[in-house]
ROLO-650964 format. One record per residue: x, y, z of N, C-alpha, C, CB in turn; residue in three letters. Coordinates in nm, 4 decimals, m for minus. Glycine has a CB too. Layout:
lumdo nX:X; nY:Y; nZ:Z; caX:X; caY:Y; caZ:Z; cX:X; cY:Y; cZ:Z; cbX:X; cbY:Y; cbZ:Z; aa:ALA
...
REM end
This chain:
lumdo nX:m0.4706; nY:0.3283; nZ:1.3316; caX:m0.3177; caY:0.2307; caZ:1.3590; cX:m0.2209; cY:0.3455; cZ:1.2710; cbX:m0.3149; cbY:0.0194; cbZ:1.2647; aa:MET
lumdo nX:m0.1208; nY:0.3299; nZ:1.2985; caX:0.0036; caY:0.3608; caZ:1.2305; cX:0.0840; cY:0.2782; cZ:1.1411; cbX:0.0795; cbY:0.3900; cbZ:1.3146; aa:GLU
lumdo nX:0.1232; nY:0.3371; nZ:1.0539; caX:0.2187; caY:0.2476; caZ:0.9350; cX:0.3067; cY:0.3267; cZ:0.8769; cbX:0.1402; cbY:0.1826; cbZ:0.8089; aa:ILE
lumdo nX:0.3850; nY:0.2544; nZ:0.7871; caX:0.4846; caY:0.3708; caZ:0.7054; cX:0.4499; cY:0.3437; cZ:0.5839; cbX:0.6552; cbY:0.3645; cbZ:0.7169; aa:MET
lumdo nX:0.3912; nY:0.4573; nZ:0.5239; caX:0.3314; caY:0.4805; caZ:0.3592; cX:0.4537; cY:0.5245; cZ:0.2957; cbX:0.1976; cbY:0.6094; cbZ:0.3318; aa:LEU
lumdo nX:0.5398; nY:0.4661; nZ:0.2062; caX:0.6588; caY:0.5578; caZ:0.1246; cX:0.7546; cY:0.6039; cZ:0.2140; cbX:0.6048; cbY:0.6925; cbZ:0.0492; aa:ASN
lumdo nX:0.7647; nY:0.5179; nZ:0.3306; caX:0.8703; caY:0.5589; caZ:0.4006; cX:0.8401; cY:0.6989; cZ:0.5145; cbX:0.9765; cbY:0.5891; cbZ:0.2854; aa:GLY
lumdo nX:0.7103; nY:0.7445; nZ:0.4971; caX:0.6185; caY:0.8373; caZ:0.5590; cX:0.5632; cY:0.7743; cZ:0.7069; cbX:0.4936; cbY:0.8648; cbZ:0.4507; aa:THR
lumdo nX:0.5359; nY:0.8219; nZ:0.8054; caX:0.4644; caY:0.7765; caZ:0.8972; cX:0.3241; cY:0.8310; cZ:0.8474; cbX:0.5157; cbY:0.8170; cbZ:1.0362; aa:PRO
lumdo nX:0.2460; nY:0.7231; nZ:0.8432; caX:0.0508; caY:0.7570; caZ:0.8288; cX:m0.0281; cY:0.6915; cZ:0.9381; cbX:m0.0335; cbY:0.6807; cbZ:0.6716; aa:THR
lumdo nX:m0.0944; nY:0.7883; nZ:0.9315; caX:m0.2091; caY:0.7407; caZ:1.0680; cX:m0.3283; cY:0.6770; cZ:0.9011; cbX:m0.3068; cbY:0.9545; cbZ:1.2262; aa:HIS
lumdo nX:m0.3678; nY:0.5677; nZ:0.9220; caX:m0.5010; caY:0.5010; caZ:0.8647; cX:m0.6062; cY:0.4437; cZ:0.9551; cbX:m0.4655; cbY:0.3888; cbZ:0.7796; aa:THR
lumdo nX:m0.7222; nY:0.4642; nZ:0.8905; caX:m0.7974; caY:0.3425; caZ:0.9632; cX:m0.8795; cY:0.2133; cZ:0.8505; cbX:m0.9302; cbY:0.4274; cbZ:1.0671; aa:GLN
lumdo nX:m0.7460; nY:0.2619; nZ:0.7393; caX:m0.7762; caY:0.1087; caZ:0.6564; cX:m0.7570; cY:m0.0153; cZ:0.7222; cbX:m0.6852; cbY:0.0864; cbZ:0.5347; aa:ALA
lumdo nX:m0.8179; nY:m0.1445; nZ:0.6774; caX:m0.8130; caY:m0.2507; caZ:0.7298; cX:m0.7086; cY:m0.3287; cZ:0.6489; cbX:m0.9406; cbY:m0.3030; cbZ:0.7410; aa:ALA
lumdo nX:m0.7287; nY:m0.3206; nZ:0.5224; caX:m0.6688; caY:m0.3768; caZ:0.4171; cX:m0.5807; cY:m0.2738; cZ:0.2984; cbX:m0.7846; cbY:m0.4519; cbZ:0.3567; aa:THR
lumdo nX:m0.5138; nY:m0.3322; nZ:0.2124; caX:m0.3871; caY:m0.2638; caZ:0.1181; cX:m0.4868; cY:m0.1725; cZ:0.0433; cbX:m0.2816; cbY:m0.3842; cbZ:m0.0022; aa:LEU
lumdo nX:m0.5886; nY:m0.2531; nZ:0.0224; caX:m0.7083; caY:m0.1698; caZ:m0.1076; cX:m0.7241; cY:m0.0675; cZ:m0.0678; cbX:m0.8645; cbY:m0.2174; cbZ:m0.1392; aa:ALA
lumdo nX:m0.8029; nY:m0.0734; nZ:0.0939; caX:m0.8635; caY:0.0458; caZ:0.1666; cX:m0.7602; cY:0.1248; cZ:0.2011; cbX:m0.9443; cbY:0.0148; cbZ:0.2888; aa:GLU
lumdo nX:m0.6592; nY:0.0731; nZ:0.2099; caX:m0.5195; caY:0.2023; caZ:0.2233; cX:m0.5448; cY:0.2876; cZ:0.0859; cbX:m0.3165; cbY:0.1197; cbZ:0.2167; aa:LEU
lumdo nX:m0.4989; nY:0.2394; nZ:m0.0162; caX:m0.4820; caY:0.3034; caZ:m0.1338; cX:m0.5951; cY:0.4421; cZ:m0.1550; cbX:m0.4984; cbY:0.1853; cbZ:m0.2450; aa:LEU
lumdo nX:m0.7126; nY:0.3338; nZ:m0.1545; caX:m0.8514; caY:0.4259; caZ:m0.1411; cX:m0.8795; cY:0.5463; cZ:m0.0993; cbX:m0.9281; cbY:0.3815; cbZ:m0.0737; aa:GLU
lumdo nX:m0.8308; nY:0.5437; nZ:0.0464; caX:m0.8185; caY:0.6068; caZ:0.1524; cX:m0.6969; cY:0.7448; cZ:0.0958; cbX:m0.7712; cbY:0.4889; cbZ:0.2781; aa:GLU
lumdo nX:m0.5997; nY:0.7151; nZ:0.0622; caX:m0.4735; caY:0.7999; caZ:0.0355; cX:m0.4822; cY:0.8631; cZ:m0.0980; cbX:m0.3409; cbY:0.7145; cbZ:0.0417; aa:GLN
lumdo nX:m0.6095; nY:0.8114; nZ:m0.1641; caX:m0.6265; caY:0.8615; caZ:m0.2912; cX:m0.5122; cY:0.8307; cZ:m0.3744; cbX:m0.6509; cbY:0.9995; cbZ:m0.2882; aa:GLY
lumdo nX:m0.4405; nY:0.6742; nZ:m0.3785; caX:m0.3418; caY:0.6136; caZ:m0.4389; cX:m0.4006; cY:0.6043; cZ:m0.5997; cbX:m0.3074; cbY:0.4709; cbZ:m0.3602; aa:ILE
lumdo nX:m0.3657; nY:0.6346; nZ:m0.6971; caX:m0.3970; caY:0.5146; caZ:m0.7940; cX:m0.3688; cY:0.3783; cZ:m0.7935; cbX:m0.3526; cbY:0.5359; cbZ:m0.8939; aa:ALA
lumdo nX:m0.4371; nY:0.3269; nZ:m0.8432; caX:m0.4098; caY:0.1572; caZ:m0.8377; cX:m0.3122; cY:0.1199; cZ:m0.9320; cbX:m0.5415; cbY:0.0627; cbZ:m0.8743; aa:THR
lumdo nX:m0.2930; nY:0.1510; nZ:m1.0896; caX:m0.1746; caY:0.1182; caZ:m1.1214; cX:m0.0324; cY:0.1026; cZ:m1.0582; cbX:m0.1692; cbY:0.1780; cbZ:m1.1902; aa:PRO
lumdo nX:m0.0011; nY:m0.0134; nZ:m1.0606; caX:0.1554; caY:m0.0239; caZ:m1.0014; cX:0.1679; cY:m0.1309; cZ:m0.8687; cbX:0.2087; cbY:0.1446; cbZ:m0.9427; aa:GLY
lumdo nX:0.2629; nY:m0.1594; nZ:m0.8160; caX:0.2687; caY:m0.2334; caZ:m0.7409; cX:0.2972; cY:m0.1833; cZ:m0.5885; cbX:0.3442; cbY:m0.3099; cbZ:m0.7948; aa:THR
lumdo nX:0.2353; nY:m0.2835; nZ:m0.5189; caX:0.2484; caY:m0.2842; caZ:m0.3956; cX:0.3449; cY:m0.3728; cZ:m0.2972; cbX:0.1402; cbY:m0.2985; cbZ:m0.3723; aa:ALA
lumdo nX:0.3957; nY:m0.3343; nZ:m0.2180; caX:0.5175; caY:m0.4193; caZ:m0.1187; cX:0.4918; cY:m0.3753; cZ:0.0178; cbX:0.6937; cbY:m0.3796; cbZ:m0.1546; aa:VAL
lumdo nX:0.4107; nY:m0.4755; nZ:0.0833; caX:0.3819; caY:m0.5219; caZ:0.2080; cX:0.4406; cY:m0.5720; cZ:0.2929; cbX:0.3204; cbY:m0.5782; cbZ:0.2087; aa:VAL
lumdo nX:0.5525; nY:m0.5038; nZ:0.3747; caX:0.6671; caY:m0.5941; caZ:0.4905; cX:0.7331; cY:m0.6781; cZ:0.3930; cbX:0.5886; cbY:m0.7094; cbZ:0.6303; aa:ASP
lumdo nX:0.7657; nY:m0.5955; nZ:0.2912; caX:0.8304; caY:m0.6781; caZ:0.2093; cX:0.8294; cY:m0.7707; cZ:0.1361; cbX:0.8766; cbY:m0.7032; cbZ:0.2378; aa:GLY
lumdo nX:0.6973; nY:m0.8267; nZ:0.0993; caX:0.6315; caY:m0.9244; caZ:0.0068; cX:0.5784; cY:m0.8455; cZ:m0.0782; cbX:0.5320; cbY:m1.0186; cbZ:0.0606; aa:LYS
lumdo nX:0.5385; nY:m0.8667; nZ:m0.1829; caX:0.5025; caY:m0.8141; caZ:m0.3394; cX:0.3541; cY:m0.8449; cZ:m0.3456; cbX:0.5922; cbY:m0.9016; cbZ:m0.4770; aa:VAL
lumdo nX:0.2501; nY:m0.7679; nZ:m0.3215; caX:0.1202; caY:m0.8116; caZ:m0.3161; cX:0.0580; cY:m0.7707; cZ:m0.4696; cbX:0.0423; cbY:m0.7403; cbZ:m0.1831; aa:GLY
lumdo nX:m0.0092; nY:m0.9375; nZ:m0.4995; caX:m0.0182; caY:m0.9164; caZ:m0.6347; cX:m0.1816; cY:m0.8535; cZ:m0.6126; cbX:0.0128; cbY:m1.0683; cbZ:m0.7403; aa:ARG
lumdo nX:m0.2258; nY:m0.7636; nZ:m0.7245; caX:m0.3418; caY:m0.6927; caZ:m0.7575; cX:m0.4391; cY:m0.7149; cZ:m0.7018; cbX:m0.3738; cbY:m0.6969; cbZ:m0.8617; aa:ARG
lumdo nX:m0.4896; nY:m0.8367; nZ:m0.7420; caX:m0.5847; caY:m0.9434; caZ:m0.6961; cX:m0.6135; cY:m0.9920; cZ:m0.5371; cbX:m0.5374; cbY:m1.0580; cbZ:m0.7650; aa:THR
lumdo nX:m0.4747; nY:m0.9601; nZ:m0.4975; caX:m0.5062; caY:m1.0155; caZ:m0.3364; cX:m0.5128; cY:m0.8770; cZ:m0.2362; cbX:m0.3582; cbY:m1.1341; cbZ:m0.2715; aa:GLU
lumdo nX:m0.5737; nY:m0.7514; nZ:m0.2918; caX:m0.5453; caY:m0.6424; caZ:m0.2306; cX:m0.6310; cY:m0.6162; cZ:m0.1163; cbX:m0.5460; cbY:m0.5453; cbZ:m0.3163; aa:TRP
lumdo nX:m0.7442; nY:m0.6749; nZ:m0.1487; caX:m0.8660; caY:m0.6667; caZ:m0.0988; cX:m0.8524; cY:m0.7562; cZ:0.0046; cbX:m0.9735; cbY:m0.6911; cbZ:m0.1892; aa:ASN
lumdo nX:m0.7850; nY:m0.8688; nZ:0.0270; caX:m0.7548; caY:m0.9256; caZ:0.1208; cX:m0.6463; cY:m0.9314; cZ:0.1790; cbX:m0.7803; cbY:m1.0039; cbZ:0.1077; aa:ALA
lumdo nX:m0.5456; nY:m0.8457; nZ:0.1442; caX:m0.4539; caY:m0.8486; caZ:0.2030; cX:m0.4436; cY:m0.7633; cZ:0.3738; cbX:m0.3753; cbY:m0.8087; cbZ:0.0984; aa:ALA
lumdo nX:m0.4230; nY:m0.7856; nZ:0.4652; caX:m0.4623; caY:m0.6863; caZ:0.5549; cX:m0.3274; cY:m0.6365; cZ:0.6083; cbX:m0.5624; cbY:m0.7395; cbZ:0.6664; aa:PRO
lumdo nX:m0.3691; nY:m0.5260; nZ:0.7103; caX:m0.2651; caY:m0.4154; caZ:0.7506; cX:m0.2476; cY:m0.4085; cZ:0.8897; cbX:m0.3035; cbY:m0.2761; cbZ:0.7052; aa:LEU
lumdo nX:m0.1430; nY:m0.4296; nZ:0.9379; caX:m0.1651; caY:m0.4129; caZ:1.1003; cX:m0.0434; cY:m0.2771; cZ:1.1373; cbX:m0.1184; cbY:m0.5968; cbZ:1.2019; aa:HIS
lumdo nX:m0.0603; nY:m0.2665; nZ:1.2716; caX:0.0009; caY:m0.1352; caZ:1.3093; cX:0.1804; cY:m0.1494; cZ:1.2886; cbX:m0.0485; cbY:m0.0996; cbZ:1.4843; aa:ASP
lumdo nX:0.2353; nY:m0.0211; nZ:1.2493; caX:0.3672; caY:m0.0997; caZ:1.2273; cX:0.3725; cY:m0.1329; cZ:1.0851; cbX:0.3783; cbY:m0.2351; cbZ:1.3149; aa:GLY
lumdo nX:0.3067; nY:m0.1808; nZ:0.9979; caX:0.3291; caY:m0.2297; caZ:0.8652; cX:0.3973; cY:m0.1032; cZ:0.7529; cbX:0.1751; cbY:m0.2879; cbZ:0.8147; aa:ALA
lumdo nX:0.4738; nY:m0.1694; nZ:0.6825; caX:0.5561; caY:m0.0848; caZ:0.5862; cX:0.4749; cY:m0.1009; cZ:0.4848; cbX:0.7057; cbY:m0.1222; cbZ:0.5541; aa:SER
lumdo nX:0.4826; nY:m0.0033; nZ:0.4081; caX:0.3756; caY:m0.0258; caZ:0.2722; cX:0.4577; cY:0.0618; cZ:0.1657; cbX:0.1872; cbY:0.0454; cbZ:0.2965; aa:VAL
lumdo nX:0.5187; nY:0.0298; nZ:0.0723; caX:0.5687; caY:0.0791; caZ:m0.0679; cX:0.4633; cY:0.0930; cZ:m0.1697; cbX:0.6719; cbY:m0.0162; cbZ:m0.1269; aa:THR
lumdo nX:0.4488; nY:0.1516; nZ:m0.2499; caX:0.3755; caY:0.1712; caZ:m0.3523; cX:0.4859; cY:0.2114; cZ:m0.4550; cbX:0.2619; cbY:0.2704; cbZ:m0.3252; aa:VAL
lumdo nX:0.4654; nY:0.1228; nZ:m0.5702; caX:0.5709; caY:0.1567; caZ:m0.6774; cX:0.5456; cY:0.1716; cZ:m0.8225; cbX:0.6638; cbY:0.0630; cbZ:m0.6740; aa:ILE
lumdo nX:0.5118; nY:0.2846; nZ:m0.8586; caX:0.4410; caY:0.3216; caZ:m1.0205; cX:0.5719; cY:0.3193; cZ:m1.1084; cbX:0.3512; cbY:0.5036; cbZ:m1.0376; aa:ARG
lumdo nX:0.5079; nY:0.2393; nZ:m1.2251; caX:0.6083; caY:0.2090; caZ:m1.3431; cX:0.5687; cY:0.3106; cZ:m1.3971; cbX:0.6073; cbY:0.0779; cbZ:m1.4333; aa:ALA
lumdo nX:0.7148; nY:0.4002; nZ:m1.4662; caX:0.6919; caY:0.5427; caZ:m1.5412; cX:0.7647; cY:0.4885; cZ:m1.6635; cbX:0.7648; cbY:0.7012; cbZ:m1.4645; aa:THR
lumdo nX:0.7172; nY:0.5527; nZ:m1.7697; caX:0.7606; caY:0.5314; caZ:m1.9146; cX:0.8708; cY:0.6775; cZ:m1.9736; cbX:0.5951; cbY:0.5185; cbZ:m2.0156; aa:GLN
lumdo nX:0.9242; nY:0.6592; nZ:m2.0078; caX:1.0469; caY:0.7421; caZ:m2.0713; cX:1.1663; cY:0.7193; cZ:m2.1188; cbX:1.0835; cbY:0.8117; cbZ:m2.0077; aa:GLY
lumdo nX:1.2733; nY:0.8249; nZ:m2.1409; caX:1.3826; caY:0.8339; caZ:m2.1786; cX:1.4487; cY:0.8801; cZ:m2.1347; cbX:1.3965; cbY:0.8565; cbZ:m2.2498; aa:GLY
REM end
């Protein structure tokens, strides 16, 4: 299926958000937003993806 991952068109075979992050090699610390809804990390294994989904992964950084 085709999704938007951080604003970039991406082809994936992942069925869930957790599978997508693993497939793309994205470290899990952070926050994931799917179609405008913030997903709790505990829900990522059950968060289904669909063709055309918009996924944004946000990582907190430290610094000054």
